[in-house]
Structure formats: structure tokens, C-alpha cells
N, C-alpha and C positions, 0 to 999 in steps of 0.2 A: 342484262346489264353485264358489262366485262368483269371479270374477276381482279380483285385488287392484287398487285404484285407486291410480294413481302420479300424485302432484301435485308438480309442480317450482315453486319459489318463489325469486325473488331479491330480497333487501333490501339496500340500500346504505348505511344508516347507523342510528343508534340508533331514531329514531323509527319506521323501517320495520320494524325488528327486532320492536319492541312490537307494532304492527299484526299482524305475521306469526304471533308467539306467539299472540295473542287469536284469530286466525282459525283455526290449526292445532287448538288446543282445541276450538274449536266445530265443526269438521269431523270431529275424532275422535270427539266424541260421536255423531255420526250414521253415521260411517264408520270403525268401530274398527280394522278390518283395513288402511286406508290407510296409505300411504308417502309421507313427504314430503323433498324433497331439493332441493339447488341452493347458493344462496350465502345465509347468513344469520348471525344472533349469537346470544348467549346466551339470549335470551328464546326464541327459535325452537327451538334446541338442547334447551332445558328440556323441550320437548314431544315430542322424539324425532326432530326435525329433522336430517338427515344433511348437514352442511356440507360440500361439497366444496371450497370456498374460504372463508378469513375474510373476514367483510363488511368490515373495515377496509382491504381491498385495493381498494374502490370508493369510500372516504370521502375525497373531496378537496374543496377549498374554491374556488370561483369558476373564471373561465377560464383564469387563469394557470395555477393548480395542475393543471387538468385537461390543458392542454397539456403540462407536465412530466411528468405521468403516463399520457399518451396510449398510449405503447407498451405498457406493462405492461397497461393496461385493456383494450385492443383484443386483446391476446394471451389474456386470460383470458376474453372474449366468445368468440372465436374456437373456444377449446377447450370451452367449456361449449357452443356451439351444436352442433358436432360431436357431442358427446356426447348431447345431448337430440334431435337428429335421429335419432340411432341408436336411442335408446331410446323414442322417441314417448311421452311422458307423456300422460295423459287430459287434463291442463289444465296450461296454465303461468300463474303469477300473477307479474307484475312488481309489486313495491311499491315505489311512488315511483320515484326514480332514473331519470327518463325518458330522459336521455341514453344511459344504458346499455340500458335494458329495451326502449324503442319499436323499435329496430333489429332486437334479438333477437326480440321478438313478432312483427314482420313476417315474418321468416324461418320463424318456427314455423308462423305462420298459414298461409303459402303451400304448407307441407308438410302441413297439415291437421290441426295441432293447435290446439285451443282456446286463446284467450289472453284474459287478463283483466289490465287494468291497474288496480290498487289505488290510490287517490289520483290524482286528476286533475292533470296539469300545471298550472301558474299561467297558463292561456291567458287569465284574466280580468284579469290584470296585465301580461303582456308575450308576445310572440311569439305572438299568436293564430293566425297561420297553421299552427301545428303541428296544428290541429285536424284537418286533411285527412290528416296523417302518422298521427295516432292512429286515425282511422277505417280506415286501411288495415291498422294493425297489431294490431287488437284485435276480440275477438268482443263484448265488454263492458267499460265503465268503472265503477269503484265509487267513487262521489264522496264526500267528507267533508263538503261545504259545501253551502248550499242553493242559492247563485246558481250553481252549476256545471251540474245537470242540463238547465236550459233551453238552454244553449249547444250541448249535445250533442244533444238532442231536435231542434233546429232543423237540425243537421246531420245527422240520420238516424243517429245512432250509438248503439247500445244503451247505456244508463246506468242505475244504482241508485243512488239516494240512501241510504247507510247512516249518515250522521252521523259523530260523532268519538267515539271510545273514552274520551278524557277526560272527556266530558260524562257518560257513564256511571259512571264510577270516582269522580269528584269530587262531594261532596255539594253541595246547592243552598246550603248555609250551612256556613262554616268558622268555629269559635269561636276567636277570637284568644286570649282568655285561657286556655283549655285547652292550645292548642299551646305558648304561652310557658311554661306550667307543665312541659309535656313535656320541652321544650329547656332548661329551668331557666333562663330568660331573665327578666329584671325584667319586673314586671307594667305599670308606669307609665312607663317610659322611653320615649323614641323609638327604633324599631327600623326598620331598613332591611334589605331583603333584597338582595344582590347577585349577579345570575346572569350571569357573563361569557361563558357559552357552555360548549358539552360536547366541543368538538374542541381539539386542542393548537394548530392554527393560529388558532383564535378566541382562545386566551388570549395567544398571542404579540402578537397586535393590540391586545388589550384589557385585560389584567391590570393593568397599570401605571395605565392611566386610571382604573379602578374603585377601586384603592387611594389614588390620589391625591383622587379625588372624596371619599371617606371623609374624608380629613385635611380637606378644605376644610369638609365639613359640621360636623365637630368643632371646628376652630379658628375659623370665621366665623360659625357660626350656631347649632348645637346642641351643646355642649361635653359633654353625657350621653348622646350618640347611640349606639346599638349597631348593629353590622353581623354578619348571619348570611350565610354564603357557602357555598352546597351546591355541591360539585364531583363530578364523575361517576367520576372514575378517580384512581389514586395519581399517575398522570403530570401530570394538570391540578392536582392539589392541590400538587404540587411547584412546578409553575410559578407558582400564585398566590403560595405560601411565598416564592419567590425575587424576586416582585415586591414583597412586603411589605418584604423585606431591602434589596432594591436602591433603594427609595423612602424608606428610614429610617423605616418605619412601624410599626415593631414595638410602639410604645407604643399603638397604637389597638386597641379591643376587637374584634377579628375572631373570630368564632365559625365556624370551618371545619367543614362536615359532609361525610361521605361520602353522595352522593345526599341523599335526604330535601328535594328542592327544593320539595315541596308543604308540608312542614313549615315551611320557611323562608318560603315565601310567605304562609302562614297566619299565621305569627307578626307578620309585618310590618305597619307602617302604610303604607309605600311601598316599591315595588321599582324596582330599576334592573336592565332586563333586556336581554341581546342578542337582537336580532331573530332570530325562529325559533320553534319549537315551544313553548318556555318562555313566550313571551309569551301563548299561549293558555291555558296551566295558570295564569298570573297573573290572566288575565281570569275564568276559572271559579271562581277562589278568592276573585274579586269586590274586588280591590285596586287602588288606583290605582298606574300604573306610569309610568316613562320609558323608552320603547324607544330603544335606540342600536345603533349597529354601526360598525366600522371594517374595511376590507378593502385590499387593494392598490389603489393609486392607479389603475392600469389597469382593473382588475375594476370599481370604481366608476364610473368615467368610461364605460366599455361598457354597464354596467347602466343607468345613468341615461338613457343614450339610447334605451332599448329598452322602459321602462316605460309603461304607460298610465295608472296611477293617482298620485294625490298623496301616498299613503302606502304604506308597506312592512310595517307591523306587522299581523299577522292580526287583533288586536281591531279595529283602525280599519278595515280592510278588511270584515269582517263586519258592523260598524256602518254602513259606507258614509259615514262622517265622521271627523275627528279626534275620538276621545273621550278619548285619552291623548296626550302630546306625543312626537314623534320627533325626536330630535338625534343627526344622523349625520355620520360622516366628520370633515371638519375643524372643524365645529361642535361636535363631541363632546369639549369641552375640560373639566377638572375643574370649572373655575368655572361654566360654562354647565350642566353636570349637577347640580351640587351646588345652584345656585339652583332649577332646576326640581324637584328633589325636595322642596327644604324648602318651596316653595311648595305642593306638593300635600299635604304633611304638614299644613300650617296651614290648609288650606282643607276644612273638615270638610262643608260643604255640597255641594261638589264631590264629594267621596268618596261621598256617598250618591247623588248622580245618576249617577256611574260604576258603582257596584253595582247600580242598577236596570236600566242598560243591559246590563250584562254579565249579569244574570239572564235578561233575555230571549234573549240569545244561547245561555246554556247551555239553555235549554228547547229552542230550536230545533235544537241538535246532540244532545239527548239520544235516540238512535233505537235503543238496543240493537244498537250497530254490529256487533259480532262475530258475532251470530245472523243480522242481516240480510245481512252479506257472506257467511256461510256459506250461505244460502239462495239467494243470487244464483250461487254457485258450484255448488251442487247442480243448480240449474236449467240451467245451462250443460253441466254433465256430462251430463243427461238428454235 
């Protein structure tokens, strides 16, 4: 009988969990008897993944939160390393979470375990010196973005460009009218999608600002504007509802959704999006957006001194220029955000140019990601 292939994976947040779920599904179609285990979330568990620890244990925001949770996270990594060194899986796949995964990958690689890091750390944006550490830790990198492979090839690190699964899932065109009909939204009124983040820490920093921005838009600019707010969990929905109540904004027409971020973006004329993976979804749906973010002051101060690029949002990074505005930290006031959103709403020529740029990005990223990633994993196993 053939030996069962054992695949260990670690995903630290929702975006990594989705990547892991797609990858496991693709691998199972080639290796139906393989077993998958480690740290992951619901998308991976839906594919039969055995989660030894909940993914939430690794989900922290910024330097300060990482320091607060360092003891717990270090303990998990120590226990996980011990267990994996005893088990010796055929391959270990660290999905993003580089601060957790790279050290673990280095230890496993030294012990003879093949290691793959799925999602390149943002060495093109900051801390480029990490590429040496990555080279010592991994057998191969699976890169999501086209500007990443040349950096690894130059350093002699095996790399495979796999594109981004969102580009495979999202159609090249999204019919705004059809999505509005699906969500029972007015056909001809201004609709803004508000995406304040997927984590509780993000909502703590930004929910009130998003609510107040909607108020400014209604009171100063577009009195008939509608707002669609997709929220990922019951906890984040409760946080946003609390912000509505605290801001005295119960009269504003917020349409809160459980999930359905792509529907919200597809229905919208313009979106306000917290910097992160959601900005890529907005770009692939070809809608103008304002990218914003707020974090603890120390996190922002430290991060600002480490970055190489003038922009932080993925759409601008991929385009290599400011395609959409970024309004961050202290500049992210309700008045500033509202003014920028209304300006984008009114500029139809700009919306068409933005859609054209985002279509180019979509085509570059559409690579049948899960299958390419599975091919690279199988090549590593062989």
C-alpha cells in the first residue's frame, strides 16, 4: 500500500485560511488519501483539515498587539514545533503569517522537512533584508503578485508565481444593477460600500470614523446616499451597531450584511475600504475606492519609518502609482474621507480609467492559483 502523504499547514488569519482551503481542495483531488493538519480556520476545516489550534490564536494587529501576545504565540510555536519534529510531515506549508511561520520553517528545514512559504512577505514594501532569512527557511516560495518572483530569483531562492485566487473567483465584469436588485437596493441612488475591516481591533479603531463619514456625506453632500456595510462576524457586526448608536446615527440608512463583501462592492458606486485584502477585492470588482487605515500611534510611527513605497494599498502597489487615494491615520477624518468619496462618485471619467487599470491587474493575477500552487507542492514532494 502507498504511504499516506502528511501535509502540515499554518494559517494565521482569514485570508490565509481561504488560501489554505483552496489549496487543500486542489491537493486532495491529486492525493485523495493525504492528511492535513496544523493551525487553520473554517475554510480549511471544511476540507477535512485537523486544526490543532484555532487560527484566532495567531490573529494580532501590529507591533504592539504582537508584543502583548508574544508569550502565548511563542508557546504555541514551541509546542507545534515539537509535535511536527516528532511527526516529520512530508511537507510544511506556512501560509502568510511570516513572523510566526518563517522561524518554524527554518527549524523544520534544518530537520529535513520540505518547507513552502505561501504568500511572499512584503519585502518589496519594507524589511527587504528578510529575503536572506526566507532563503534559509524555505524550500520554495509561492508568490501571489507578479513583482515578487524576480526578487527571489535574483537571490537564488526557488519561487513559483501562482497569481491570486480572488482573480480566478471574481468575474472580469460585475453588473452593478443586478447586484443592487439582489440586495434590494435602490437602482438609481448613490450607494457607498463601507468596509471597516474584518478584525475586532480594526473595528475598534475605525467603526466610528466610518459611521461619521456616512453622516457627513448625507448632511453635506448627498442627502439620498445609501450605505452597505458587510461585516464578517457577529462580534464585528455588534461593534459596528454600537458605533452607530454611539454616534447618534440610527437615522442613516446603513444596510448591514453578514459577509457578502463582494456583493456590497459590486452594488456600490464608490467604496471606503480599510487597507488590506478587501482593497484587492474592490479593485477586481473595478470600483473606485478610498483606502484608509488607523492603528495605534506607536504601530503607525514604527511602520512609517520602515516602508519603502509611497503607498500602502494593494491596488496602488500593483499599479505602481496612486490609482486611488489613500487617507491614513490622523488625516482620516470624516470630513476628509467624505470629500474624497463624493469627489470619486462625481467623476465618471476617472471611474472609467480606474476600471481599465484594474482590469489589467485582474488579467495579470488570474493564473488558476490553487492548481498552480498544488502543482508546486507536488513537485516539492517528488
